[in-house]
GUFI-931644 format. One record per residue (C-alpha): residue number from 0; residue in three letters; x, y, z. Coordinates in pm, whole numbers. Example, Ala and Ser with C-alpha at 12.3 -4.5 7.8 and 13.67 -1.06 7.14 Angstrom:
BEGIN
{0, 'ALA', {1230, -450, 780}},
{1, 'SER', {1367, -106, 714}},
% end
This chain:
BEGIN
{0, 'MET', {-13, -9, -3}},
{1, 'GLY', {287, 260, 92}},
{2, 'TYR', {422, 168, -268}},
{3, 'LYS', {103, 229, -425}},
{4, 'LEU', {62, 541, -249}},
{5, 'ALA', {436, 660, -384}},
{6, 'GLY', {319, 581, -749}},
{7, 'PHE', {478, 243, -789}},
{8, 'LYS', {342, -47, -963}},
{9, 'ILE', {336, -391, -796}},
{10, 'VAL', {394, -649, -1056}},
{11, 'ALA', {417, -974, -803}},
{12, 'ALA', {388, -1112, -463}},
{13, 'ASN', {440, -1391, -257}},
{14, 'ASP', {319, -1515, 78}},
{15, 'ILE', {270, -1859, 240}},
{16, 'ASP', {-58, -1771, 412}},
{17, 'PRO', {-316, -1810, 216}},
{18, 'GLN', {-533, -1529, 421}},
{19, 'MET', {-270, -1270, 307}},
{20, 'LYS', {-334, -1390, -30}},
{21, 'LYS', {-694, -1332, 2}},
{22, 'HIS', {-642, -999, 160}},
{23, 'TYR', {-393, -887, -56}},
{24, 'GLU', {-633, -979, -361}},
{25, 'MET', {-916, -823, -234}},
{26, 'ASN', {-743, -449, -219}},
{27, 'PHE', {-504, -512, -504}},
{28, 'ASN', {-495, -606, -902}},
{29, 'VAL', {-169, -751, -864}},
{30, 'PRO', {-108, -993, -1218}},
{31, 'ASN', {58, -1251, -994}},
{32, 'PHE', {70, -1404, -626}},
{33, 'TYR', {314, -1664, -531}},
{34, 'LEU', {145, -1866, -267}},
{35, 'CYS', {457, -2069, -175}},
{36, 'SER', {739, -2033, 83}},
{37, 'ILE', {992, -1814, -36}},
{38, 'LYS', {1232, -2112, -72}},
{39, 'GLU', {1015, -2239, -339}},
{40, 'LEU', {1086, -1877, -527}},
{41, 'LEU', {1443, -1984, -558}},
{42, 'SER', {1414, -2221, -824}},
{43, 'MET', {1074, -2267, -966}},
{44, 'PRO', {974, -2076, -1304}},
{45, 'LEU', {897, -1700, -1275}},
{46, 'GLN', {764, -1423, -1500}},
{47, 'GLU', {1044, -1254, -1706}},
{48, 'GLU', {896, -914, -1543}},
{49, 'LEU', {1105, -1021, -1222}},
{50, 'PHE', {1433, -1060, -1351}},
{51, 'ASN', {1396, -690, -1447}},
{52, 'LEU', {1265, -501, -1095}},
{53, 'ASP', {1326, -156, -954}},
{54, 'ILE', {1265, -256, -626}},
{55, 'LEU', {1250, -624, -473}},
{56, 'ASP', {1080, -539, -120}},
{57, 'GLY', {1068, -818, 165}},
{58, 'SER', {1021, -805, 550}},
{59, 'PRO', {1080, -1159, 683}},
{60, 'PRO', {914, -1233, 1008}},
{61, 'CYS', {1071, -1043, 1278}},
{62, 'SER', {951, -1216, 1612}},
{63, 'SER', {1272, -1341, 1649}},
{64, 'PHE', {1465, -1010, 1647}},
{65, 'SER', {1138, -831, 1865}},
{66, 'MET', {1274, -655, 2209}},
{67, 'SER', {990, -825, 2363}},
{68, 'GLY', {936, -1215, 2339}},
{69, 'ASP', {1195, -1491, 2353}},
{70, 'ARG', {1438, -1347, 2145}},
{71, 'GLU', {1764, -1524, 2130}},
{72, 'LYS', {1577, -1840, 2273}},
{73, 'SER', {1396, -1870, 1996}},
{74, 'TRP', {1738, -1880, 1743}},
{75, 'GLY', {1769, -2149, 1514}},
{76, 'LYS', {1419, -2315, 1621}},
{77, 'GLU', {1132, -2432, 1406}},
{78, 'LYS', {793, -2307, 1505}},
{79, 'PHE', {461, -2177, 1331}},
{80, 'PHE', {433, -1808, 1225}},
{81, 'ARG', {80, -1843, 1195}},
{82, 'GLU', {-156, -2141, 1239}},
{83, 'GLY', {-172, -2406, 952}},
{84, 'GLN', {134, -2339, 826}},
{85, 'SER', {480, -2542, 802}},
{86, 'LYS', {718, -2499, 1053}},
{87, 'GLN', {984, -2266, 977}},
{88, 'ILE', {1294, -2122, 1131}},
{89, 'LEU', {1223, -1788, 1109}},
{90, 'ASP', {1547, -1611, 1163}},
{91, 'ASP', {1662, -1839, 825}},
{92, 'LEU', {1404, -1639, 604}},
{93, 'PHE', {1597, -1333, 579}},
{94, 'PHE', {1869, -1513, 422}},
{95, 'ASP', {1619, -1702, 185}},
{96, 'PHE', {1519, -1342, 98}},
{97, 'ILE', {1865, -1227, 24}},
{98, 'ALA', {1929, -1575, -213}},
{99, 'LEU', {1625, -1429, -385}},
{100, 'ALA', {1739, -1105, -449}},
{101, 'ASN', {2076, -1250, -568}},
{102, 'ARG', {1835, -1430, -798}},
{103, 'LEU', {1653, -1138, -966}},
{104, 'GLN', {1932, -900, -912}},
{105, 'PRO', {1675, -615, -874}},
{106, 'LYS', {1805, -246, -895}},
{107, 'ILE', {1725, -200, -539}},
{108, 'ILE', {1632, -390, -240}},
{109, 'VAL', {1455, -295, 56}},
{110, 'ALA', {1375, -474, 394}},
{111, 'GLU', {1237, -402, 718}},
{112, 'ASN', {1267, -533, 1065}},
{113, 'VAL', {1226, -430, 1428}},
{114, 'LYS', {1457, -200, 1614}},
{115, 'GLY', {1568, -534, 1797}},
{116, 'LEU', {1772, -590, 1511}},
{117, 'ILE', {2013, -335, 1547}},
{118, 'ALA', {2083, -447, 1958}},
{119, 'GLY', {2276, -704, 2127}},
{120, 'ASN', {2354, -996, 1989}},
{121, 'ALA', {2122, -947, 1656}},
{122, 'LYS', {2379, -730, 1559}},
{123, 'GLY', {2584, -1097, 1447}},
{124, 'TYR', {2262, -1149, 1235}},
{125, 'LEU', {2280, -777, 1085}},
{126, 'LYS', {2643, -818, 1005}},
{127, 'LEU', {2583, -1122, 814}},
{128, 'ILE', {2308, -989, 654}},
{129, 'LYS', {2516, -694, 537}},
{130, 'GLN', {2775, -934, 399}},
{131, 'GLN', {2586, -1145, 218}},
{132, 'LEU', {2426, -882, 42}},
{133, 'ASN', {2729, -702, -34}},
{134, 'GLU', {2824, -1066, -194}},
{135, 'SER', {2517, -1025, -386}},
{136, 'GLY', {2625, -718, -558}},
{137, 'TYR', {2448, -425, -319}},
{138, 'ASP', {2623, -149, -120}},
{139, 'VAL', {2370, -107, 187}},
{140, 'GLN', {2251, 150, 476}},
{141, 'ILE', {2073, 84, 745}},
{142, 'ILE', {1826, 362, 872}},
{143, 'LEU', {1603, 374, 1164}},
{144, 'LEU', {1276, 544, 1163}},
{145, 'ASN', {983, 624, 1392}},
{146, 'ALA', {604, 599, 1275}},
{147, 'ALA', {508, 858, 1469}},
{148, 'PHE', {714, 1122, 1232}},
{149, 'CYS', {599, 974, 898}},
{150, 'ASP', {207, 1070, 950}},
{151, 'VAL', {127, 762, 1139}},
{152, 'ALA', {-1, 754, 1497}},
{153, 'GLN', {224, 518, 1624}},
{154, 'THR', {559, 489, 1812}},
{155, 'ARG', {657, 236, 1610}},
{156, 'GLU', {1019, 195, 1543}},
{157, 'ARG', {1129, 24, 1256}},
{158, 'VAL', {1460, -44, 1050}},
{159, 'PHE', {1491, -27, 695}},
{160, 'ILE', {1765, -235, 491}},
{161, 'ILE', {1815, -74, 200}},
{162, 'GLY', {2059, -226, -117}},
{163, 'ARG', {2158, -25, -394}},
{164, 'ARG', {2306, -243, -689}},
{165, 'LYS', {2683, -133, -708}},
{166, 'ASP', {2703, -152, -1069}},
{167, 'LEU', {2439, 187, -1064}},
{168, 'ASN', {2686, 388, -887}},
{169, 'LEU', {2399, 575, -654}},
{170, 'LYS', {2508, 772, -354}},
{171, 'PRO', {2382, 682, -54}},
{172, 'ILE', {2014, 760, 10}},
{173, 'GLU', {1924, 1016, 274}},
{174, 'ILE', {1590, 949, 442}},
{175, 'VAL', {1458, 1201, 677}},
{176, 'SER', {1092, 1178, 904}},
{177, 'PRO', {898, 1446, 731}},
{178, 'ASN', {746, 1556, 1041}},
{179, 'ASN', {890, 1715, 1310}},
{180, 'LYS', {601, 1672, 1583}},
{181, 'ALA', {472, 1326, 1642}},
{182, 'LEU', {123, 1254, 1516}},
{183, 'THR', {-115, 1223, 1795}},
{184, 'VAL', {-424, 940, 1812}},
{185, 'GLU', {-685, 1250, 1859}},
{186, 'GLU', {-557, 1374, 1510}},
{187, 'VAL', {-621, 1055, 1312}},
{188, 'PHE', {-940, 975, 1506}},
{189, 'LYS', {-1125, 1297, 1415}},
{190, 'ASP', {-1426, 1289, 1166}},
{191, 'LEU', {-1404, 957, 1240}},
{192, 'LYS', {-1751, 731, 1205}},
{193, 'ILE', {-1741, 471, 1477}},
{194, 'THR', {-1925, 172, 1470}},
{195, 'ASN', {-1949, -166, 1694}},
{196, 'LYS', {-1822, -55, 2003}},
{197, 'LYS', {-1702, -350, 2210}},
{198, 'PHE', {-1691, -238, 2602}},
{199, 'ILE', {-1493, -455, 2838}},
{200, 'SER', {-1695, -696, 3035}},
{201, 'GLU', {-1771, -630, 3348}},
{202, 'ASP', {-1584, -747, 3660}},
{203, 'THR', {-1306, -852, 3492}},
{204, 'LYS', {-955, -828, 3524}},
{205, 'GLN', {-916, -594, 3225}},
{206, 'LEU', {-1181, -344, 3308}},
{207, 'ILE', {-1030, -311, 3677}},
{208, 'LEU', {-691, -241, 3530}},
{209, 'TRP', {-861, 23, 3291}},
{210, 'LYS', {-980, 196, 3535}},
{211, 'GLU', {-656, 222, 3735}},
{212, 'THR', {-444, 275, 3480}},
{213, 'VAL', {-381, 658, 3354}},
{214, 'GLN', {-412, 786, 2971}},
{215, 'GLY', {-101, 696, 2797}},
{216, 'ASN', {13, 393, 3018}},
{217, 'ASN', {46, 39, 2980}},
{218, 'PHE', {-149, -178, 3251}},
{219, 'ALA', {174, -326, 3393}},
{220, 'LYS', {197, -63, 3693}},
{221, 'ALA', {-196, -127, 3794}},
{222, 'HIS', {-115, -532, 3763}},
{223, 'GLU', {180, -496, 3997}},
{224, 'ARG', {52, -253, 4248}},
{225, 'LEU', {-286, -486, 4272}},
{226, 'TYR', {-182, -846, 4207}},
{227, 'LYS', {185, -811, 4318}},
{228, 'LYS', {313, -977, 3992}},
{229, 'ASN', {396, -869, 3661}},
{230, 'GLY', {176, -862, 3352}},
{231, 'HIS', {-29, -680, 3096}},
{232, 'TRP', {244, -507, 2939}},
{233, 'ASN', {130, -511, 2639}},
{234, 'PHE', {-200, -384, 2711}},
{235, 'SER', {-252, -3, 2718}},
{236, 'LYS', {-485, 315, 2781}},
{237, 'LEU', {-431, 553, 2470}},
{238, 'HIS', {-373, 926, 2544}},
{239, 'PRO', {-544, 1125, 2273}},
{240, 'GLN', {-255, 1396, 2256}},
{241, 'LYS', {9, 1122, 2188}},
{242, 'PRO', {63, 831, 1951}},
{243, 'ALA', {-40, 507, 2048}},
{244, 'PRO', {196, 278, 2126}},
{245, 'THR', {336, 31, 1840}},
{246, 'LEU', {12, -195, 1728}},
{247, 'THR', {33, -588, 1778}},
{248, 'SER', {-152, -847, 1596}},
{249, 'GLN', {-406, -820, 1927}},
{250, 'ASN', {-597, -593, 2018}},
{251, 'THR', {-448, -493, 2317}},
{252, 'LYS', {-524, -121, 2331}},
{253, 'PHE', {-820, 57, 2466}},
{254, 'HIS', {-969, 400, 2426}},
{255, 'TRP', {-894, 649, 2670}},
{256, 'ASP', {-1232, 791, 2805}},
{257, 'GLU', {-1435, 470, 2758}},
{258, 'PRO', {-1332, 136, 2882}},
{259, 'ARG', {-1368, -45, 2545}},
{260, 'TYR', {-1120, -215, 2297}},
{261, 'LEU', {-1072, 2, 1963}},
{262, 'THR', {-1268, -32, 1699}},
{263, 'LYS', {-1202, -137, 1346}},
{264, 'GLU', {-1217, 212, 1188}},
{265, 'GLU', {-982, 324, 1504}},
{266, 'ILE', {-725, 54, 1441}},
{267, 'VAL', {-730, 139, 1036}},
{268, 'ARG', {-670, 484, 1134}},
{269, 'LEU', {-370, 351, 1361}},
{270, 'GLY', {-217, 147, 1098}},
{271, 'SER', {-230, 455, 815}},
{272, 'PHE', {-423, 211, 595}},
{273, 'PRO', {-714, 387, 368}},
{274, 'ASP', {-1051, 357, 545}},
{275, 'ASP', {-1188, 188, 228}},
{276, 'TYR', {-929, -70, 289}},
{277, 'GLN', {-1067, -419, 280}},
{278, 'PHE', {-1064, -615, 586}},
{279, 'GLU', {-1287, -959, 622}},
{280, 'SER', {-1307, -874, 1004}},
{281, 'THR', {-1188, -670, 1324}},
{282, 'GLY', {-962, -954, 1408}},
{283, 'MET', {-786, -943, 1070}},
{284, 'ALA', {-790, -592, 1041}},
{285, 'GLN', {-586, -572, 1390}},
{286, 'TYR', {-337, -863, 1269}},
{287, 'LEU', {-277, -719, 926}},
{288, 'CYS', {-239, -339, 1079}},
{289, 'GLY', {-29, -485, 1380}},
{290, 'MET', {228, -683, 1161}},
{291, 'SER', {258, -451, 851}},
{292, 'VAL', {494, -198, 801}},
{293, 'PRO', {260, 121, 826}},
{294, 'PRO', {168, 217, 437}},
{295, 'LYS', {218, 607, 537}},
{296, 'MET', {610, 507, 651}},
{297, 'MET', {636, 272, 408}},
{298, 'LYS', {535, 587, 150}},
{299, 'VAL', {828, 777, 291}},
{300, 'ILE', {1101, 512, 199}},
{301, 'ALA', {923, 454, -170}},
{302, 'GLU', {923, 819, -242}},
{303, 'ALA', {1292, 926, -103}},
{304, 'ILE', {1383, 620, -357}},
{305, 'GLN', {1203, 749, -651}},
{306, 'GLN', {1316, 1092, -624}},
{307, 'GLN', {1712, 1029, -499}},
{308, 'TRP', {1737, 758, -723}},
{309, 'PHE', {1502, 671, -1012}},
{310, 'ASP', {1414, 1012, -1101}},
{311, 'GLY', {1805, 1043, -1187}},
{312, 'MET', {1829, 780, -1390}},
{313, 'ASP', {1851, 745, -1773}},
% end
C-alpha cells in the first residue's frame, strides 16, 4: 500500500499464508501472487518481469529479533508463524530473501525489521545480512525510523535495510522523517465514524486495570500494584494527545475515556491504511495492521527512492 501511495506499480507478491493472499487480492489487482514458501521462489520458474525489477521489497517475520519475547531463546528453532502453516526457522527467512535478491538482481532491495535487529547479539545477524548482500552485489544502508513522525499515529520504530546495486553507482540515500512533531491519536481519530463499540466486560481484570491506569500508560504498573506480580505489559490505555504504542497482532490498546477496545475503524486509522481498505473482520484488521509496515511510513521510503535515485536514471 505504501508503494502504491508513492506511485509504484506492483507486479507480483509472495506469501505462504492463504489469508494474506486473500486480503491482498481483495485490495490490489496484482498480476501474479505466488502462494508458497519463499524457498520455492529460489528455483521455480518465474515471470520474466521479475528479472528486471526496480525494487524487491521483503520483510521476513521479525518476532525472532523483537525486544519483547523470547529473542535469543527462539533463534535457530522451528516454529509456526501462523496456524496452518508448516514450521519454519524464522531467522533463516532473511537469508532466503537475500538468495532471492541474488537470483533476481533488482536495482534496489528494501527489507524492514524491528529495532531489535540492531541491538545486542542480533547485531551478528545484521552483520551477516550486510555481508551476504555485499557478496550479492549491493551496497547497504541501515536506516531507523519512527512511524510517529511519518504521518502514522504509532510510536513504531523500525529498521530499514536498503541495498543499491553496485553497478548503478548510486550515492547513499537520505531519508528524513517528514514531520518534526509526532502525530497524535486524536488527530487521526477526528471525523471518524465509529461503529460496533465493544466494551470491556464487567467484573473482569481488564476493566479493573483500565480504571486503575492513567491515559498513555500500559496496565503493568496497576497490575503489579493490585496483584503483586508482573503482567499486561502490552495492554495500554491510549492518550489522545500522544501517538499510540506500537500496534500488535492482538487488540490490546484501549480507548482513553471509554472502557472499550478499539474499533475496526480506529485500528485502521492507527495503521495508516485507507478507510476503504478491505478487511474481512476486526480481528483481521488488527492482525494486518499490527504486522504490517504502516503504509504512510513505507511511502516515505518509497518516495525518497524515487526522487533521489530513479528520477535521475536514464
